[in-house]
Structure formats: structure tokens, C-alpha cells
N, C-alpha and C positions, 0 to 999 in steps of 0.2 A: 748552654742551658737546656736541660731535657724538656721534653714536651710536658711532663707532669709538673715540674717546677715552674715552667713558664706560665702554665694555666693558673697555678696557685698565685703566682706573682700578679698576673692581671687581675685576678679576682680580689685579692686583698688590697691591692693598690687602688682599684676602682672604688671599693667600699670605703677605704680611707678618705678618698677625695670627696665622696658624696657626703660624709658626715663631718669633714673638716671645714673650718671657716675659711672664707675667701683669702685672708692675708697670707695663708700658707704659700701662695704663689706670688708674693710681692716682688720677688727678684726675677720673675720670668721675663723672657723676651716678649715683645709685642709681635703678634702675627704680622707677616709681611703683607703689604697692601695689595689687594686684589679688587679691582673696581667692580661695582654692581652688587646685586642681591640675588638670592637663589631663584625667586619667582621670575625675575627678568631674564636671568641666565637661561632658565629652561625654555621660556618663550622664545628667546633669541636663537637658541640652539635648534629648536624645532623648526624654525622658519628659515634656517640655512640648509639648503639641499646638500646631501653628502652621500651619494650612491657609492657603492663599493668601487674603489679605484679612483674616485673623483672627490675625495674628501678635502682637497686642498683649501677651499674657502673656509671650512670649519676649522681645519688645522690652524690656519692663520688667525682666526678669531680666538681660539684657545691659547695659542702662543702669545698673542697680544695681551690677553687678560692676565697671563701668568708671567709677564715680563720680569717682575721683581724676583722670581725664582730662577731666572736664567735657564729656561727650558732648552732642551736639545731636541731637534727634529731630525730623525734619521732619514735615509734616502728612500724609505718606503712611505714615510709620512707619519710615523709614530711620534707623539709628543711625550717627552720623558722629563720628569722633575725628580731630583734626588735631595733628600734632607738627611742630616746627621751622618754618623759614621759608625764603624765597628759592627758588632753583631748583637742580635740577629739581624740579617738583611731581609727585610720584608717588602713585598710587592703588593700594591693595590692597583688593579688594572681594569679599564673599562673600554668596550668598543664604541666607536663613534659613527660607523657607517650604517646605511639603510639600504633596503632593496629598491630597485628601480629598473630603468631600461637604458640601453645604449643604442644609438642609431647604427643599424647594420646594412642599410641600403636606402636608396632614394629612387622613387619611381619617376617615370618620364614626366608625369603631371605634378610632381613636387611633393608627394606624400613621403613621409619617413617610415621605413620599415625598421623593426626593432628586435633586439635580443634582450633577454632578461638575466642579469646577474643578481642573485643566484638563480639557477635553473630549477632548484629543488628546495624543499624545506619551508614552503609557504602555503597558505590555504589555497585550495583548488580554485576558489573564486577570486583570487588575488587579481588576475588579469581583468576579469569582468568588472571589478570595482573601479577600474580605470576608464571603462567605456563611457564615452560622451562627457568626460570630465576635463576641466581646464588643466593644462599642464604647462611646463616651461622646458624649453630646450636651451642648452648653453652653447653659445657661439664660440668660435675659435679665439676670440678676444676675451672671453670670460663673462660676457654679458648674457643675461638670461632673457629670452624672448618668449612671448605667449604662444600657445597652441592648444589643440584639443585632440583627444583620441577619438577617432570616428566612432559614432554610435548609430544604431538603427533608429530611423524616424518612426515614431509611434503610429502616425497616420498612414504609413505605407505598408504596415504588416498584416492587417486583416486579410484573410484568404491566402496569405503566402505560406508556402511549405518549404521546409529545409532552409530557413534563414541562417545566415552565418552565426556560428556559436561564438559569443563574445569572450568566452574563457580560453578559446584557442588562439594562441599567439599568431597563428597564420592569418587571423582576421584583424590584427591590430595595425592600424594606420594612424600616423600622427599628422594632423593638418595644421600647418603654421601659416596658412593663407597664400602659399606659393602656388603658382600655376605651371611651374616647370622645375626640373632638377637644377637648371642653371640659376634660377631665381633663388632657390633654396641655398645653394652654395654661395651665391653672392651675398646672402645675409649672414654668412659665417657658420651655417649649420652644415655638417658633413658627417660622413661615416665616423663613428666613435664619439659623437656628441652625446652627452647624457641627457635623459628625459626624466623629469620628476613631476609629481603632482603639485599644482599650486596649493598652498596651504597657509593656514593661520592657526596659531594656538588658541584653543577655545577655553574660556574660563566659565565652568559651570558652577552651580550652587554647591555649598558645603565643601569647598576646596577641591572639587573634582576638575581635573585638567584633561583636555582631549585634543587630539590632532595627529595628523600623519607623522609617523616616526617618533612619537613621544616615548614609546617603549625602547627606542634605540638611543634616546638622549637623556633619560633620567640619570643614568650612571655618570654621564659627562657633567651634568649640573651638580650632582652630589659630590664628585671629586673636586670640582672647582670650589664648591662651598667648603669642603674639608680643608683645602689649602688656604682659603680665605680666613679661616679661624684657627688653624693649627698653630701651636706654639712650638717652634723648632727646638727650644731647650727641653721640652718635655718628651720629644720623640725618643723612644727606646731603640738604640742601635741605629741602623741605617734604614731609611724608608724611601722606596722608589714608587712614584705615582706615574702611571703610564696611560695614555689615551691612544688606543691602537686602531689601525685601519684594516679594511678588508676582512673583517670578522665573518661577514656573510658569505664570503667566497673562499672558504677554507681556513679561516682563522689565521691568515698569513701574518698579520701584524703581531698577534699574540705569539705565534710560533717564533717569529723573529726575536721577540723579547726573551722568551724562555731559552732560546738557543745562544743568546749573546750575554745575558745577565744571569749570574748564578745567585739564586735567592734561597733562603731557608723556608719561607712560607709565602703563600700568595692568597689574596682575596680577589676573585674575579667578580666585578659588579656589572650586572646586566640582566636583560630579560631572561626569564626561565623559558626553556625551549621545548617544543613538542617533539615526540618521538614517533616510532613506527606503530603499526597496528597491534592491538592486543591479540595475543595468540588465541586462535579458535573463534574469533569474531570477524564479522564482515564489515561492519560499519563503525567500529569504535577504534580510536587510536589513542595512544598514550599522550597526555598533555597536562600542563599545569592546570589545576582546578580551583585554586583559592580565588576568592573574590577580592577586589580592591577594598582597602580599609582594615585589613588584618595585620598590618605591621610589616616587619622585615621578614623575608622568606629565605630559607636556606634550601638550596637545590639538593634533592636526594633522588635515588633510584626509585623510591616509592614515596607517595604523597605523605604518608604518616611514618616515614622511616625514623630511626633513632640516630641522632647525630653522633659522630665519633671524631677524634682528632681535633683539628682546628674548628670544625663545626660545633663540636661540643663546647670548646672554649668560648666561642662566640655566643652560644646559647647562655652560658653562665654570665658573661658580661651583660647580655641583654637583660637577664633576670635581675642581676644586681642593680641595674640602672633603670629598671621598670620600663624597658623598651619592648613593645609587643613583638613577638618573635614566633615564627612557625616554620614548619617544613612543607615542601611541596615537590611534586615530581618535576624533573627537568632532564632532557637529554644532555649529553656531554658538551662541554664548551669547545672542544676541538673535534670536528667531524672526521669521518673516515676520508682518506685521501690516497693519492698515489704513493706517498712516502710515509714512513713511520713517523709519528709525532715525536717532538723532543720530550725528554723525560720531564715529568711534572715535579714541582717542589715536594719535599718530604711531607709538608703539611699544606693543604690547599682547601679552599671553600669557595662556593659560588653563592653570592648574595644577590637578591633582587627584590622587587616589589611586584605585587599582582597587577596585571593589566587586563582590562576588559576589552573585548573585541580586538585581540592582538593582530598586528600586521594588517590592519584596515585603516582607512582614513578617519575612523571614529575611535581609534584606540584611546583608552582612558586610564589615568592613574589618579591617586589622591595625594594631596599635599601632606596629609598626616603621615602616610606611608613614607613619602620622600623625606620628611623631617626626621622620622625615626631611623631611616637608612643613614642619613648624615650623622645622627647622634651615635650610632653604633660604630661607624667608621672613625669618628673622633675619639671615642673611647678606646678603640683598638690602637689607633695611631699614637695616642698620648699616654695610654694607660690610665686615663682619667675619665670622669663623666663628661660626655660630649654635650649634654644638655640638648634642648630642642631649639632649633632656629625657627622662629615663627615665620612662616611664609604667607603673608597676607595676600589674598587674592581678591581684587575688586572686580569690576565688570566693565567691559567696553560697550555694553548695550547702549544704544542711543537711537536717535531718530534721523531719518533722512530729511533732506530739505534745507540744510544749512549751506545754501549757495546763493550767490548773487546773480541777478538777471544779466544776460549778455548785453554789453553796450552796443546797441544797434541790432541789425538783423542777425539772429543767431545762425551759425552754420549747422548743417544736418547733424554732425557728430556731437555738437553741444546739446541739441535737443534730445537726441537719442540717449546720450549718456545720462542725462538727468531723469528721463523717464524710466530707463532700465534700472537705475539705482534707487528708484522708489518702489516700495513693496505694496502690492494690492491684489491679494487673492480674491476670487469671485465673492461678491457680497461685502467686500471690505476694500473698495477701490478708492476711498477718500484721499489717501496720500498721492495717488497717481492723478486723480482729478485735480487736486490742488496744484500739483506740479504743472499739469497741462495748462491750467488757467494762468499761471505765472509766466509761462513761456509764450503766450499769445501777445500780439502787439496791443498797444494801448487802446486802439479804437475798437477792438473786438470785445463785445460785452455778452459773454455766454450766460445762459441760465441753466440751472439744475432742475430737472423735472422730478416727479414723484418716484420714478424708478432709479434715480441717481444718475441718469444720462446727462452729459454735458451737451447742451444744444446751442448752436451759434447760427443765427440767421445772417448769412453773408451777402444776401441779395434779395430784393423784392421786386415784384412786377405789378403793374397796374391791373385792376380788375378787367377781365376780358382779354388779357394778353394771351397770345398763342405760344409763348415760349414755354417749354416743358418745365414742370415742377421737378426739381432735382434734389436728391438727398444723398450725401456721401457719409458713410459711417465706418468707423474703426473702433475696436473694443479696448477698454481700459484694463480689463482684468487679466490675471495670470493663473496658471494652475498652482496648486499647493495643497495644504492640509488644513483641517479645522479640528480643534480640540473638542471631542465629544464627552469625555469623562476623565476623571482622575482615578487611577487604580490605587489599591491599598499600599503598594510599594512606592508610591510617588511618581510613577511613570504616567505620562499623558497618553491616553488612548485617542487616536486621531483617525480621521477618514479623509479620503480624497475630495478635493473640490476641483473638478475637472479630471481629465484622463491623463495618466502618466504611467511610466514603467518603474515599478518599485526598485528594480535593480539599479537604477540611476541615482536613487536617493538613500536607500537603506545602507547603513554602514558608513555614512558620511555626516559631516557637520550640518547643523540646521540653526535657524533662528525662530524663537517663539515671540510673536508680536503681541505683547500685552498692552493694556492701557497705560501702564507707567513707563515701560521701556521695552526694548528688545533684549531677549535673554538667549545666551549661547546654549546650544543643545546638540544632541546627536540623535539621528534616527536609528533605532536598534535594528539589527539583522534578525531574520526569523530563526526559530529553533533549528538546531542541527546544521547551522550555516557552515561550520568548519568540518563537517563529516564528509567522507569520500563520495557518497552517493547523494549529496544534497541537491534538491531541485527547488526552484522558487515555488511557493504555494500558489494555488489558484486564487483568483480574486476573492471568492466567497470565503476562503480559508484564512485570509490575511488579517491578522490582528496587528495593526501598525502601532508601534509604541515609540514614544519620544522621551528621552532622558534629559532633564534639565539639572540633574544633580540632587534633586530632592528625593527623600526616601520615605516620606509620609505625605498624606493629603494636606496636613497642616503646614508642612514646609512649602508645599506648592502654593497654598493660600497666602502665606507670608510674602512670597515673591510677587504676588499680584496677578498670577496666572489663573484663568478660569475657563470653563467650557465656553466655546464660541470664539476664543482667540485663534489666530491663524499661525501656521507654521510654514516656513519656506526655507530654502537654502540660502546661505550668504551669496551675494552675487555682485558682479562689477562689470562695467563695460571695458573690454580690453581690445586694443587695436592689434591686429595681426600684420603680416607683411602686406605691402601695397595698400589697397583700399578695403581690405577685409577686416572683420571684427568678430569677436565672440561675446556672448552674454546669455543670461537666462532671461526669459520673457521678451525676446525679440518678437515672438509670436504675440501680436497685439501692439507692442510699443513702436514697432516700425510703422505700422499703419497710423498710429496716433501722431508720430513724428511727421509723416507725409502730409497729414491734414494741417498740422500747425505750420509747417514750412510753406504749404500752399496758401494759407491765410496771409502770411507775411508777403508772399509774392503778389497777391492780389492788390495789396497796398491800401485797401479801404473797401467799404461796402460797394457791391455791384449794383448798378442801375439797370432796371428793366430785365433783371434776371431773378428767378425764384430759386434760390440755392440755400440749402441748409447743411451745415456740417454737424455731425453727431459723434461724440465719443461715448460709446455705450458701455453698459455694465452687464455682468453675469453671462457673457457669451460662452465661457468655457463650461457652464453647467446647463446649457440648453437655450442659448440666444434669448435669455429672459428680458434683458433691458430693451433689446431691439423689438421683441414681440410686443412688449407693453406699449412702446412708442407707436408701433404700426397700428395696433388696435385703437389707440387714442386718436391718431390722425385720421383713421377711417371713420370714426364716430364724428369727427369734426368736419368731415367732407374735404380733407386736405391730403388725400392719398398721393404720394409722389408718383410721377409718371415713370421715373427711372430712379433706382437705388443703386449706387455704386458702393458695394461692400468691399472695403479694403482690408484684406487679411492675408495670412501666409499662403504662398504657393509652396507646399511641402515638396521639395525637389529630390529627385533621385541622383543628383549630381554628387555622388559619393561612391567610393569603392565597394561599399557594403550593399548597395541597393541595386535592384533590377532596373534596367533601362527600358523595360517594357512600357512604362508610363511615367509621368511626372518628370520627364527629362528636360527641365528648363535649367540652363546653366547660369551659375553665379557670374555677375559682371556683364551680362549680355542684355540687361534692361529689365523693366517691369514685366509682369506676366498677366495676360488676360486669363483668368481662372475659368475657362470656358465650361468645363465639366468637373463637378465635384460630387460629394455624396448628398448634397442638399439642393442642387440647382443645376440647370443646363441653360447657358446663355444662348439666346437666339443667334444663329450664325450671322444674320444681318447686323446685329449689334456688335459682334466680334469684329466683323469687317470694318464697320464704321469707326470703331475705336482704334483699330490698327491704322486706318487711314489718317485719323486725327493725330496719332502719335508721329507718324512719318512726316506729316505736314509740318509738325513742330520740331522735327529732328530729334525725337525722343526714342531711344532704343526700346523695342518692344518684342515680346515673345507671347505665345499662347499655347495652352495645353490642357491636359487632364491630370487631376490630382485627387487626393483624399481629403476628408474632413468636411465640415459645413461652414456656412457663412451667414452673417447677420441679415444680409439682403433677402434671403429666402423667407424670412418672417413676413415680408411685405407682399410677396407674390400673390397670396390668397386674396388680398384686397385689391389687386389690379395692377400692381407695379411690375416693371421689368427689372429683374435683378441682373446687373452686369458686374460680376465679381472681378476684382483686381488683386494683384498680389506681388510679392517679390520672392525670388528663389531663396529657400532656406534649407540648410543642411541640419540634420540631427534634431528634428522637431521635438518639443516638449522635454528637452534634455537640459542638464545644467550648463551646457556650452553650445548653444545654437550658433550657426555661422551665417553671416550675411556679407554681401559686398555693398559698400556704401554708395557706389555708383548706381546700383539698382534702386536704392532709397531715394536718391536724387531724381532718377527718372520717374519714380512713382509720385513724388511731390509735384514734379512738372506736369505730369498728365492730369493729376487732380486739379491743378490750377487751370489747365486748358479745358477740362470738362466744365468747370465752373463758369468759364468765360464763353465757351463756344458750343457746348452740346445742345 
């Protein structure tokens, strides 16, 4: 059948189907059973890692879903399904792999060095978007374990010159909690283990879906959906549907298919691809430019090119079935390589849908576009109207706090997990304060003061007693953002609450904490983020925007989001190897954990001791809660003699940091924070605290670090500030690292201070 007559056939047949009544297909076969629905498929496929060459887990999932079609899996990993017979022989193919990293070496102290397949074709900031992010490493047994890509600690950078460039792969180290190469290998991680970002598919408003690799998975979801609804009796000729591997590394799976299966025409379904620089320009490169929501896209050499051949046929099918259809630029689907590519079918086309923030953890597509893509594929496969498969998208937004108290004395890890997984940006600490109260023993009766501080009197002394008045304080709050305004295009304009590095958060998923629920969102990248000479804007130039999927202020209002709401990143407490763990907001929550654990250890109110424990507010925005309390106590004549401020000792125990200062090692005990930016502890107090620790067999360190602490707010009124901490890697990042042995030591010294100082 010639190209001209085939196009006419498709057009007339599709129009006939659109206007004909349903009974015309009363004798059709029922589609073969494929479990699931499109929405859940896309979510599931996004959450299964599949770096190039390591797609086996996703291959297994696809093969299982398509069992009723008896799929073939070749020795490269391609999944192939064939329907019908005869001619024409048509191929619909989609890639399933994603970019990532593979372990290329292991340092003596247990860090993983990596190589990136592919080495080219990605945004220049791709590596940087992994910095300080939670990742997973696959063991030799196929199990995924948690880790983090090392990042620079915010508190240690002031005054530093020539810090390591996070975009340079030479500065990428993956921390899985190991302390030696032997421990790493014992865990099953070795050279060739794949490394991927931890991820969750995000469901934004108005059918927007976001997440790592979503641009590499929409084709997989679309083809599975096609097979779920296709009627084999309607397929014209022979149809091969293939899910191919290693597209990112030379299109090896696709080239295998084209070299071993002779087809008359092919539709390649996948992301549209950027190209090289535009001739005569320095900072502009060729790339797809359509925004999500515009329907099905046909890849062309020019954004507004005129379709020919199969592309023109598909455009006619789309028009006849009222499927939104447009053209956009894309580089070729087979990159240049050592060998000449196999011949392409006589007729071929590349279909996709628009992606915002491509190849970032915030990559976004719309369900409407995906529905339209499925519709045109069904129309093409069956010669009939595909119709729209409604992909309903709900929300996973919810609230933390649905947990039961621990039966008995809770272990450190339980307390820490519950506090870390509670959200509480500065001035919005109530969820964390509530969790802290729930974690205290029954006899502890804390009060909340006017500043929101949680205050617990754990001991009293008689009037005239010579025992010192002691106050121990840790802060409840964490860094994040606060919504300041709603822009005309529905984006949230936000500003920092506390100090952070925007590169750790922009281009990544987020949560907006509204009064009704938590809403999935993404933090948008700055303008020109994908250009060759991009640099992060200075603080004063940063307009930080958050996308919840709304496109007007009215849509934002319907979601229940308003100025004053807070924005954080999704977070979880994750155990690493041995006694180490990662999480966001360890800065603050470890101190809170130590105080709660110490209260349990005390067993009840202390007699003849004047001791107060405080969980303070707004530390990250200027020690506000502590300063308010200090002023009140001074006015009441109850200034503490000693304040023990329990806060992070930001450590240089990292391959990226200078060991010139802050060199306290994880796992070696709590740290006397003797000198920081807000206070200098008297040497006599340092020595006394070290002596107390050693007398109680508590491992202790002391040193110099950056940042400030709550205790410094009391010094002006006469208190001695003795700051304590725990060694922390990658401060104020999405994946801070601790050793729980240090938290235990910290809790024990707090209890010892309460009893004996």
C-alpha cells in the first residue's frame, strides 16, 4: 500500500469510526488484560530506577504487566510485543532508561566515586542537582540502600575561596555511611553498582505530574496504556510494540530493534531532545521550546517545521480526531557514534509531549498531554478513534503525626524519626512542638510560652540553694520558605526563612504546607538555567518561584494556599550503613531528640536541682524564641547561671571541606562547641564539661565551627553559654548526615549536666 493511499485510508477510516455508532464493532475481540491504570503506571514507572544498562527491574515490571501478550525480552533487555500479521509492519517504540551514575571506585574511607552514563547530552548543572541529595545505591543482590551525594556545608563557606565546584564530577562523592572500603563492599556495593536519586512521583494541581525521570517514562506508560485498550482484531497488518534500553548511551536498544526487525514504518515515542549551539551565538543552544499543555508534539528539525511523510499522516489523524497536535524542535533519536546507524524505516516519526525542567528532579508533564498521546497512538494502531483515557489524579497531600507513641522508653532512632518527619519552618513550629510533647514521658508537663517555646521544669531547688540555675535549650524550627505573594501566572513567590543554598532546592520537588493539607510542588530553577554559561543569581537577584500546578491566582485560592504558608522539601529519616542516618532538619531535631531522651533518662523531676529544658522557636531567623525567653527571665530575676545550647556542630568531616577547622568526626562522640560565630565558651567550662563526660564514660570532642547558638542570647544578662553539639555533614541541605552514637552521647551528657553540673 503506497504512502498516499495509506494516509487516505487512515483518514477516511478514522472519520468513519468517529461518526459511526458503537455497535459497528460488536464482533470485535476484547482487549487483552493488562492490570493497572495509566496514572498508577506512570507513578510506578517513575519510582523504579532504570539507569542506562541497569534497566532490569523496570524490564521485569513491564514484562509482568504485559504477560497476556507473551512478550519477548532479548539479551540486551528490550521488551517486544507483536500483534497481528501481514503488512504493513509497523513499529511503535519507546526508550525506558534514564541518566544516572555508576560506581567507578571506592575510597579508603568508604566514599563512592562515580562515572556518569551518558557523559554528554545533559544540562550542565545536572551533576550539581545531585549535590547533597538523597540517593540510592544498588547492591550486588539487587537491594537498594540509601546514601547521599556529598555537598558543601552552608555554615563553613563564608570567607572560603575556591570551594569545590559541585558541577565537576571530580567533586562527586557518594556517602552511604561506610567508614572504610571494606564496609562498603561488605554491604554489597562495589564498582559497577548504579546510583540514582531517591524519588517520588509528585501530583500537582490541574493534572501536572512531576518527578525524576518522568520525561523518560511517559512513553512507557503510554505504550502500556495502548496495549491495555488496543483491540487486536482492529490492528492493521502487523504491529510491534517495543520498550528499548540504553537509549541514553547510544540508542543501543533501538539500533538492535532496527537491525533485527524489518518494518515499513516506525513511531518513536519519547522526550524531545536538545541539540547543539545555534550558529553564531555564544549562549543559545537548540532545544524543544513548547510548554506543557499543548498536546502531542511531532519532532522536527525546526520548531515550526512543516510535517511530511508519516508526520503529515499523524497530523491528519490528530486533526480528524480533534487531538491537539504541534511541532517542536528535537535532535535525532540516534546520536552519532563509532558505527554508522542502521537504516531507518521508509516512514518514521518521533512523537512526544512537552516537559518543563527537562532532565532535572523537577521535570514536569501534564496528564492532558499524556492522554492525547495515548489517543493518537490508539488511532494509529487501530485505524480508529482512540478516544481519551481520563487519567484522574488525586493528591497524596496529608499531615504528619499519624503515629502511635512508643510502648515504654523510646529509642533515639524513634524519637529522631518522628521529629524529622514533622515539618516546622521558623514561625510555624506547631507540628514539631506537638510531636515533642507526645514523645515526652507522662510525668513531664511542659508549658508553651508567648514566644511558642516549649518549657519544661525538670528540677526545682529551695530558696537560698547554692546549686546553679541551669537551662538547656534546643531549637524546634528548620529552614524553608514562606509564601509572600501569588503571581499572575499562579506561581508562588517565596522567600527564605533561615539560610540555605538555593542550588540544593531549586529544580527539586517541594511541599506547600497549607491549612487544609500539604500540596505537592516544585521549586523552579532561575532563568537561563539550561544555558552553557549559567551562574546562580546573587541573593538580591533571586526571585524564588514555586509551582503547585495552578495557572491563575484563583486556582491557587481554590487549593487553600495563601501568603504566609510555608514551603519545604519532602523529607524522611533514612538509615545508612552502621549507625549513620540521613535526613533534612537534623539541624535542630537532633538537639530536641537529645533533650527528650535525657528527660526519659532522668526518670522524674529532680530534687534540689534548678533545671529547665526548653525547645525554642525561630532560631533559624535570629534566635528569636531564645532571645524572648532570656529577656523575660531577666525581667523576672531568674537569669540562668549556665545555658547549655544544644545545636549542630557543623563538621568538616567530608571530602569537600577544608580540615582547617570544624574537624570533629562522626561517631566519635558529642562536641563541645567551644567557639562559633556567636559565642566563645570559657576554657574552664570546656575543661569541666570534658571531665564530666569522661567521668561518665561519654565520648566527647571539642572544637571550632561556624553558625550561632541560642545560648548566646542569654550572655548579655549574665549567663555563661556552654554550647554543645553533634558532628553533622552537609548542613542545611536536603540530606544531612549524623551518627546516632553521637546523638546517644549528647543525650547522656545532657542528663549528666541536669544531675551533676
